[in-house]
N, C-alpha and C positions, 0 to 999 in steps of 0.2 A: 408667902406662897410662891413657889417657883414652878413654872410650867414649861415643859419641853413640847414644842409643836412639830409635828411631822406633816408636811404637805406632799401629797402623792401626785406627782406630775409626770410619771413615766409611761402612762398609757398612750396607745395610738388611736383609740376610738374607731374601731372597725365599723361600727354602725353608722358613723357620720361620714366616712369616706374622706377623700382628699389626701393630698401629699403631706400637708402640714398638720401635726397633732393639734387638736382643738385648743389646748392650753397655751400654744404659741401664736395663736391668731392675734392680730393687732387690733386694739381699740384706741384710736388716735395714734399716739406715738409710743405706746407701751404694749407688751403682750399681756394677755389675760393673766398669765402666771405672775408676771412682774407686778401687776396691779394688786393682785391678791397678797403677795409677799409684803408689799408696802403697808397693807392694812394690818397684817400680823405684827409688823415691826413697831406699830404705834402702841401696842399693849405692853406696858412695862413689866407685868408679871410673867410674860413670855421671855425667858432669858436665853433660849436657843431655838433656832428654826432649822430643821433638816428637811431639805427639799430633794425628792427623787425625780430624776429626769432620764429620758432615754440616753443610752451611751453616746450615740452620735451627736447629741446636743450638749453634752457635758462641757465641752471646751468653749461654749458660748458664755458660760457663767464663771464668776470668780467668787470664792468665799470672802464675805465681807462682814465684819462685826459679828453679830450673833447668827448670821445666815451661812449655812454650809450646804453645798450641792453634792449629791452622790449619784452614782449610777443605780437605777431602779432594777427590779427583778422582772421576770416574765409575767407573773401574776400579781395582782394587787397585793395579796398577802405576802408575797415574796418581798415586795418593796417595804411593807410594814416591818417585816423581820429584819431586813438589812439596815433600815433607818433606826429601828428600835435598839439594835445592838450598840449604837453609837451615842445614845442619850446619856447625859451625865448623871452621876449617882445622887447629886444634890436635888434632883427633881422631886417635887411632891406629886405632880400629876403629869400625864402624857396626853396630849390632844392630837387627834388625827383628822385631817381634812382632805377631801378630794379636790384637786385642782380643776376638775370638771364642774365644780360649783364656784365660779369665779366672782360671784356678786356678794359674797360674805364681806361685810365691812367691819370697821373697827367697833362701832356701837354693838353690833351683833356678837362679835368676839368677846367684848367686855361683859355683855349680858350673860353669855354662856359661862365664862369663867367665874363670874359672881355666883352663879347657881351651882357650879361644879364643886365649889368649896364645901367639904363635909360629906360629899357623896362618894360612894365606891365607883360608880360609873354613871355617866350621863350622856345622852345623845339629843341632838335636835331632830324634830320630826313634825309632822302635821297630820291631823285626822283625815281619813279618807272621806271625800265628799262626793265623788263620782259613783255611779252604780257599778258594781263589780260583777263580771260574768265569768263563769268557768267554761272554757272553750276547748273543743277538740276538733282538729281538722277544719277549722274556720266555722264550726257550727256551735251555737250556744247549747250547753248541756243543762245549765241551771244558773240562777242568779244567786250570788253569794252575799250574805249579810255583811254590811260594812260596820255594824256595831262593834265597837272596841278595836277597829282596824285603823292603824296609823301607817303613814309612809315614813320610813326611816331616812334620815338625811345625815350629813356631817356638818360641823365637827362632831366627833365622838371623843369623850374624855374619860380617863381611868386613873385611879390611884396608881402610883408607880409600882407598888408591890404586886398589884393585880395585873398590871400590864406585863410585868416580867414573867408571871405565870402564863399569860397569853402567848408570850414568845416561845415558851417551852412547848405549848400545844402546837404551835406552828412548826416547830422544829421536828416534832415526832409524828404528827398526824398527816395522813395523806388526803384528808378531806379538804375540799375547796369551800371556804367560807365566803358568803356574799358581802358581809361587812364585819367590822371589828366587834360590834356588840354581840354578834352571834358567837364569837369565841368566848366572850365573858359569860354568856348564857350557858355555854358548854361546860364552864367551870362552876356553874351554880351561883354565879354572882347576880344580884338583883340590879337590873339596869333601869334607871329612871329616864323617862322621855320628857323633853321640854318643848313646848310648841315654838316653832321657829317664828320670830317676830316680824320678819321682813322677807323680801324676795331672795330666794336661795335655790333657784331651780338648777337642775343638772343639764348641761349641754350634752345631748345624746344624738339628735338627728340633724340633718341638713337644715330643716326648717328653723331650728333653734338659732342657727347662725344669722338668719334673716332678722330674727328678733333682736339679737345683740346689736346689729347695725342701726336699729331704730332707737336704741337707748342712748 
C-alpha cells in the first residue's frame, strides 16, 4: 500500500491575526509545520509528502528525501489541486491534512491508514457534543438537533482514482468546497468517517495559541 500525503500549509489564518502564519509558529526549536512533517515521515506507507506553503516562505525549505515543498494557491482547494497534480502514479491512496491541525502524531496517522485500506474515502471526525444553535444577527432562532451530526477533521484519504476525479471537479467547478470529502460527496462517493482517537484540534483563534504554549 503506497500513500501520497498532501499537507496544506499555505494559509495565512486571517481569523487568528498576527504577522506569522500559524503553521510557522515555534514550539521549542521547531515550527508546528516541521513537527507535523516529522510525524508523517515516520509512517513507512507514506512514500511521498507534498507540502504547500506561501510563496514568500518557499525559500525557507529544501526538498529532502520524500518531502517536496511547493507554492500553494489562493484558496485551500487551489492548493489541493496544485499538489494533487504532482502525486506519483504508483500511489494507491492520497491523504490530505491541514497544517492548522499540528497535533496529529504518528500513532494517529498509522491508525488512519490502517483503516483507510479497502475504503473509497475516509475522514477523521468526532460527534458533536455541544448544543447547536441556529443564529441570525446574534439572536437564536432555534436549537438544532445534534443527532447524527459530526465535526469533520483531517486527515482525509481517498483512493487515487477517486482523487483524480476530484481534481477534475476542482478544475471545472466554480464552487468553493469547505473540505475534500465534500468534493467526493459531490461525485456520489460514500465517505466513511472515523472517530479521531486523540487531540487533533484546529488552530483558528488567538486563544488557541495560548493553549499551544501550555502544551
